[in-house]
Every structure is written in C-alpha cells, then in structure tokens.
TIVEXVO-572320 format. One record per residue (C-alpha): residue in one letter; y, x, z. Coordinates in steps of 0.02 Angstrom, whole numbers, plus 50000, padded with zeros to 5 digits. Layout:
AYXZ
...
This chain:
X531315951248348
X531665947648544
X533395948448554
X533755937248700
X534955925148612
X533775907348637
X534895893348601
X536155901348539
X537325902348380
X537015918048359
X535085916148397
X535295902048251
X535895913648126
X534585928848164
X533245920148129
X533805916047943
X534315931647884
X533025939447988
X531685932547894
X532605939447736
X532625955347803
X530725956547843
X530805950947681
X531845967447603
X530605979147734
X528835973347649
X529685972847471
X530615988447434
X530645995147625
X532325991447733
X533286005947728
X533096006347547
X533625988947504
X535275993147630
X536695999747523
X537416017247614
X539066013747644
X539386001947820
X540895992247736
X539425986247576
X538215986047696
X539295972347806
X539725965247650
X537795964247596
X537455955847783
X538705942147767
X537985938247588
X536365935647656
X537175926747786
X538085915047668
X536155913447558
X535285905647693
X536475893347731
X536945900247919
X539135898547841
X539235882347850
X538795882948035
X540015893748076
X541405885247987
X541055868148068
X542505863448175
X543005870848345
X542565859548491
X543365857648637
X545425854248614
X546395844148752
X546055828048814
X546885816748921
X544995808148952
X543975822148980
X545295829249101
X545245811749203
X543375813549200
X543335829649287
X544735823549411
X543615811049450
X542185820449487
X543225830749587
X543715814849687
X541985812749702
X541595826949810
X543375826049910
X542535808549984
X540905815349969
X539895806650141
X539345821450222
X540315839550206
X541685837550071
X541165851249949
X543065858049937
X542555872949826
X541765860649715
X543165848749708
X544315864749664
X543355870249513
X543405851749420
X545185851249476
X545185864449372
X544315860649239
X545335845449233
X546905856849231
X546195867349107
X545745849148992
X547245840349020
X548805842248874
X550245850148923
X551585837749014
X550415825349016
X550085813649167
X548225820749187
X548945837249220
X550235831049359
X548755821049445
X547585838749436
X548845848249496
X549195834849648
X547355832949691
X547125853249702
X548355851749807
X547285841449927
X546125855949938
X547195866749958
X547885857750126
X545995855850172
X545775873150169
X547265877950290
X548185885650115
X549755878850153
X550955891550042
X549455887049881
X549615868949922
X551535871949920
X551495879849748
X550275866749678
X551405850249734
X553005860249654
X551785862749485
X551545843949481
X553205841549525
X553825852549373
X552965840349256
X553705828249147
X552745817249115
X553135802049002
X552775789049115
X553705790249282
X552385790249444
X553535787549608
X552065783049719
X551405799449674
X552645807749700
X553455801449843
X551485807249902
X551915825649850
X553625825849942
X552945819450092
X551365833350093
X552805844150053
X553905843950198
X552125844050297
X551835863150234
X553405867750269
X553205861150445
X551535869750455
X552075887450379
X553655885150495
X552295886550647
X551795905750663
X550045900150755
X549415891750565
X549945906450478
X548885920250515
X548765931350340
X547385940350312
X547775959550324
X548005967950170
X546565978550139
X546575996750068
X546916001549875
X545546017149838
X546286032549787
X545526048649741
X544626058349890
X545546075049814
X547166079649732
X546946073049537
X546886082949399
X548336090349343
X548386080549167
X547266066249226
X547696053249377
X546116043849380
X545036061049397
X544896071449539
X545196086349541
X543406098449501
X542896085849390
X542896092549213
X541836085049039
X540806098948977
X539656095548821
X539436078148838
X539326081649021
X540296077049174
X540096091349275
X540846096349482
X541716112649474
X541376111049657
X540536104349806
X540756086549847
X540196076749988
X539286060150026
X541066047050025
X541956056549895
X542946047649797
X543056057049609
X543696045449486
X544656028249476
X544396020749292
X545236006949214
X544465994649082
X545085994448924
X544725975748921
X544145963749041
X542725946048986
X542515931749096
X540725926549105
X540745908749055
X540215902449221
X541875907649311
X543005902149173
X543665890749302
X543685900149443
X544395917849403
X546005921449311
X545095924949119
X546375942749114
X546245953949280
X544515940649342
X545325937849519
X544505924449596
X545985914349635
X545285896649615
X546585887349711
X547885897149599
X547405896449419
X548705889749295
X547925882949107
X548095890248944
X549155876348864
X548365877248684
X546365882448743
X544955872548867
X544295888448921
X545775900948986
X546525901449148
X547575914649231
X548225918149427
X549885921849351
X551305923949222
X551005943049193
X549145941249157
X549465925049053
X550845937548969
X549705952248941
X548285942448905
X549045930048754
X549915948848689
X548535957248683
X547225947848634
X547195930148682
X548595923348524
X546805928648417
X545535920248489
X546205905148564
X545925893748425
X543915896848444
X543825903648628
X542635888948652
X541455893048502
X541285912148573
X540815908048705
X539385901748629
X538725912848491
X537655923948625
X538245930148777
X539835939048841
X539485956148789
X539625948448609
X541725947648641
X541955964548702
X542155972848560
X543315956448453
X544245960948628
X544485979248579
X544675975348413
X546095964148468
X547255974548594
X547115990148445
X548045981448330
X549125972148461
X549345990948498
X549835994948325
X551095982048290
X549915970548200
X549795984148055
X548225983947981
X548716000547897
X549546008448022
X547846004648130
X546916010847973
X547846027747927
X547756031448129
X545786028748123
X545616040948001
X546626056148097
X545746053948260
X544826069848258
X542926067348284
X543036081048454
X544296070648504
X543916070848716
X544696058148838
X544556070648985
X546096082848899
X547256067848880
X548546070648983
X548396052449081
X549906054149173
X550876050849024
X549436042848894
X550226031648779
X548996014148699
X548866023748547
X547776037148630
X546876023948757
X545946016948603
X545666033448544
X544676036448679
X543696020648676
X543396026148480
X542746039048487
X541206032648616
X539516036148534
X538646022448426
X536976029548422
X536916021148259
X535416034048193
X534326032548329
X534096014048336
X532886005748250
X533635996748097
X533115978348137
X534095980648279
X535605989748209
X535355972848074
X535625961448226
X536985972048308
X537705969848105
X537265950048095
X538045946948277
X539825955148204
X539945945548048
X539355928948148
X541225934648292
X542135940248130
X541755924748002
X542105913348153
X543785922748177
X544375923047977
X543925903747943
X544655898248116
X546105910548194
X547755907848103
X548405924548160
X547005934048118
X546645925447967
X548725931547907
X548345948447938
X546595948947870
X547275942647701
X546495953747593
X544835957747561
X545135977247620
X545715969147778
X544245959547837
X543495974347790
X544195983447928
X543985970548060
X542105969548010
X541795987848020
X543035988048196
X541985973548297
X540545983348213
X540865997648270
X541445993748447
X540025981548443
X538845998748454
X539856009048572
X539925995048693
X538396001048738
X539186015548835
X540646009148876
X540055988248964
X539845990049146
X539675972549262
X541045967449362
X540835960549540
X539125957449493
X538945944749369
X540435936849372
X541205946749206
X541065966149086
X542565979749089
X542515992848959
X542656007449026
X543106023748916
X542936038649078
X541606030649164
X540616031848969
X540686051848990
X539186052549141
X537496051949112
X536216042749182
X534786047549310
X533756036049397
X534036043649545
X535936045149518
X537096053649660
X538866043249613
X538996024349625
X540106012649535
X541346003149659
X542205989949589
X544105987649635
X545355970949616
X545595967949439
X544375976049395
X544555994349413
X543046004449439
X542856020249600
X541736030849564
X541006037049738
X539826051049763
X538266041649828
X537226059249849
X537836077949910
X538576088749749
X538686104449723
X539606114349612
X538876114949429
X537876099049470
X538136087049351
X538926071649423
X537506054449367
X537876034649369
X536486022949356
X536536012249193
X535525998549270
X534076003549340
X533486013349470
X531846021349521
X531776012249708
X532045995749628
X531165998049443
X529656002349409
X529546020049288
X528796012149133
X530265995649150
X531396008649168
X531096022649018
X530846001548905
X532465996648960
X533506014648946
X532616014048775
X533185998148687
X534905996948773
X535466016448753
X534166024948647
X533806035648811
X532306046248851
X532516048549028
X532116063049130
X532746064549279
X532146068249432
X531396052749490
X530666050449315
X529926068449289
X528976066949470
X528606047549457
X529446047349606
X528696026749712
X529816010749692
X529936011949861
X530955994649881
X529395986549799
X528215997449864
X528875992750060
X528586013650079
X529616016150207
X529696028150359
X530936020550482
X532856028350545
X532676036950704
X532666022650841
X534826027450885
X535126026750699
X534416010750665
X535196002150820
X536886008550742
X536236001150567
X536255985450652
X537545984450737
X538705987150577
X537645972350482
X538215960250606
X539775966250585
X540025965350437
X539285947350439
X540455936150550
X541865949450476
X543365936650482
X545065939950557
X545285944050706
X543425951050713
X543705962850602
X545025973350501
X545375985450363
X545096000550530
X543515991650583
X542795991850417
X543506008050383
X542586014650557
X541056007650503
X541026015650311
X541246032250399
X539876030150516
X538586024050374
X539276039950287
X538726050150416
X537106041550408
X536796044150239
X537206063950230
X535936064550353
X534386052750259
X534806055450079
X534096069450063
X532526064350120
X532556051949961
X531096046949891
X530166045050041
X531346034350140
X531816015750091
X533626017850116
X533905998950047
X534865995050206
X536046011050224
X536526009450035
X536775991250032
X538165992350201
X538756007550085
X539055995849947
X539695981950090
X540735991350165
X541835997350012
X541665981949939
X542505974850102
X543525987650111
X544495986249925
X544345968949892
X544505960550095
X543695944250125
X543175933549991
X544035916150028
X542625906849990
X541535914450135
X543145913550275
X543445895650205
X541455894650271
X541675904150432
X543045893250493
X541915879450454
X542925871950323
X541845871050184
C-alpha cells in the first residue's frame, strides 16, 4: 500500500505490521480477523506493533535536547551568512540565529549571543524597534559568565536605535491593513456566518442571493499545526511569520512563539503534553499526524485534565448535534469540542487496510506519548484511560480528513469545524482566503442564488486537474464520488490545455495594470485603499467573465482575486518588502 510515508517513522512500523494484516487477509479474511469493538481493535493493532518488534523503536530516547555546542554551530552558520562576500542573506542568517535560540539552554551565554546576533539582522533590515527588543532580551539574560564587551556593544547599538527611531524619516510604518468582516449581518446566533447561510441535511445552503466577493463565513481553527520547514520562522501557535520576534520554548528545541500570549495559550492547551516528544512527533509521517493529537490534548485541557469527565461528556453528545445551531456569540469550549467530535469519520466507507493504516498511525502517536510525555502518562494512568486516548486520537485522525485545511499554502494546517460542513465541487462557488492567525474567510467566487448549495474545493479543481485525477484523489482522501457539473459534463482542464478565449482588450489592459500594482506592492506605491480599489475592479471583471466558465481560462483573474484578498488582510509580507528595498 502506498502511504506516501517513505523514510518516516510511521513507514518503518507500517512496513512490518502490514505484512501481518495481509497474512490475516489471506488466511481468515481481514474483517473476520479483527475485533469488532474499536478499543479492542486498537489494542489488537498495538499488539501487532509489539509482535513485529516496532515498539522498541517507539521507546527510543527522543533526540534533540538543549545543547550549547549545537547552538554555537547554528549561530556560526548565521555569522557566515552575515559575512558573505556577495549580497548578505539576512533572512537565512535570521533563521540560523533562530535555530541557535531554540537549541541554547535557558540563561546561557549562547542564548544571549543568539539574541545579540539577531539584533544585527534587525538593524540591517532597518527594523529598529525589533532590534531594541532583541537587545533587551539579550541584556535580560543572566548568563553564568559575564561578557562586558558584548554588553557594551549592545548598549551602543541600543542608543543608535533609539536615536534612529526618534527620526520620523526612518519610521515609516506600514499602513495597518484591513480586517475581514462578513458582507452582511451575522446570523442571530452565529457571529461567524453571514445571515442567509444555513446548514440543512448535511449541506450549506444559501437562503438569499450572494454576489462575487461577498464574505459568507469566517471560521477559526480549533487547533493549528506548523509545517516542519517553518518551525524557525513562524510562531508555533498562531503561525504568523514573525521570524525576527520569535522566542524559544525553554524546554524543547522545536517550538518558538511570537508573543507571551501565544506561548501561554499553547502551553496550557497542548504544548505541555507534547513538549518532551515534539521532535519525535515531527518524524512520524506528516504534520497531519499531529492534528488529531493536538485536538485531543486541547479537549483534555477543556475538561480540566479530567479524563473521566471528558469521557462522560462524549457519551452525552447528541449524534445529531449541529454546530450551526449553536449560539456562537456565547459558545463554550465544551461546545467547540462537540463541533469537532461530531464530524464524520467515514470509517465504514473506507477500505479495511486504509482504516488499519490510520489505526497504526494512531497507535504510533499514542505509544510515543505514553512512553515519553510525563504529563499525559500521569493522566492516562490506567488501561481504560489509555484506551480512551487511543480511541480519541483514532477518531480525530479519521475526522480531520474533513476539517483540516492548509494555512498559507504549505505553512501549516488548521482544523475548522464550520468549513467542514461545506461540500466539495471541482467548480466551487466560493474560495477560502486565509486570514492572519489562521482564520479562514469563505468568499463568494461565482454568483450564488437563493436555494443553491454553497460549495468549496477540497484540493482539486476542474481548471487545474484532469477528471480521473480528481476522482481518484477525492475517493482516496474523502471517499467521495464527485458528481459536480465539471465532472458530470467533463469540463476541459483549461489551465493545462491552454484553451483560452482572451478577455476584451480594455479588460485585459486593466487586469495587467492591477497585476503590476500588486507586483510593486510597497509603501507608498500601494495602500489598503489602493488594494481595495483593485479588488473591486477584479470583482467586477469576475462578475462579467466567471459565468462564461468553462470555456475561458480565467487563471490570471482568479489569481489576482486571491492575491488582492491576501494583500488586503495580511499586508505586504515583510520578506517581500525587504527584497523590494534591496535589503536582502
């Protein structure tokens, strides 16, 4: 079975246990060999993992503790980027210094030096306020060995920054960009969904007409998980790109946070459980593996670390619970978890071997946690409580296929309880726009009439992907046999076929002008008002041309629609600004 988990810890385990399951299938029939009850089935999978000798791998000591030597190595790597004979790679230097911060023990000389070095990056990028923050962080560290020369250097730079900040000419702050808001008044009981959108019989349905550009929903993730490649450039909790502000977790070498609030929220909700083992968790397979674990940890915190209370609550959840009927103006943390718990698992529609793969994934995650997480081991101190944790991780491993969505393309994943209610179409009438902090806005992309179903794409589009690829992908991930209009009428894959009918000359000229505006998006060339004006022009063009789908290749128009929203709500990314200013 191809799991796309090559060279991962999960692949190591699955290669061994899959052979046992295949033998069961040959001799007894796989379904007949498996226990009927979920806890018994998970214990059976755990016994197979132990029988094939894979438990020893899960019991291995977790690598990656604080280490002054490794911190010094990474700091020296950053210094090489700073001293490069060619253009200095300041962004690579900042990431190297962040790694040094993550590995440096608390109150060590290496931690102080890493903050000092990162302040030099801030200074070179003309981020004088952030430079001061890094200098102050370095000066606060009471390292065992004093370093008078470093302290004098830091205080000299501190005075220089304060002087520069007093000069308004170097203090051009980027205009505060806009916050997304619903296009119409919210439902009386749902502050996240616009009035006129309801959930009915497993569908999101419009009760009135909506036009292109309307914001129908703003959903907040129940949990987020950062992509491994971004762990030293983005906040571990909110996933914002704050690479000059990140502060390390004092105990592990993986998590970094952009603020005390993010650090406190993460620590309370989930990081205290995963901190000792987070380095190993990132080695299991894919960050999607961490989503169900983080949901379960957050649920445990919601119920006051009382697993008995959590289990009692789950048993009382109405199977027909509808999150759209909640009063989201007064929603409780318990109700938020209910919205996650009632999402479909599709266990009965999935191939038995795929269910066993997901069960094996859950066992790998939970066994690592039971063996290496003191906080979780202390709570799950009986077989019954461990069974509960296994069942919940397995349950949310199955439901997260519907709730997990990428954040900022590949920077991480979020789990969204309300967005999960929207069904898929290869030619959707809405698109997701990621907002700061991982929130998602659902924006009308094609005209929606009263009575229409509100549809999103679950990763495939008729304009980008051939029909057979879409069908195979949807069936594999979601057990969906798509019958949308694009699949029913076999619309052409216009982005691949280049089968385009051009826009009218005047419209194409306007579109090209908007693209040039966005390409040079930096102050004072562009402002929030300018981007909003550009978006309004793009929306008018979409209202004109989108009804002509599928005969037109609207790739440029679609991309500008998305870019305007991202720029409007996020502003110009810092990295882009630095490049435009010739600083990196």
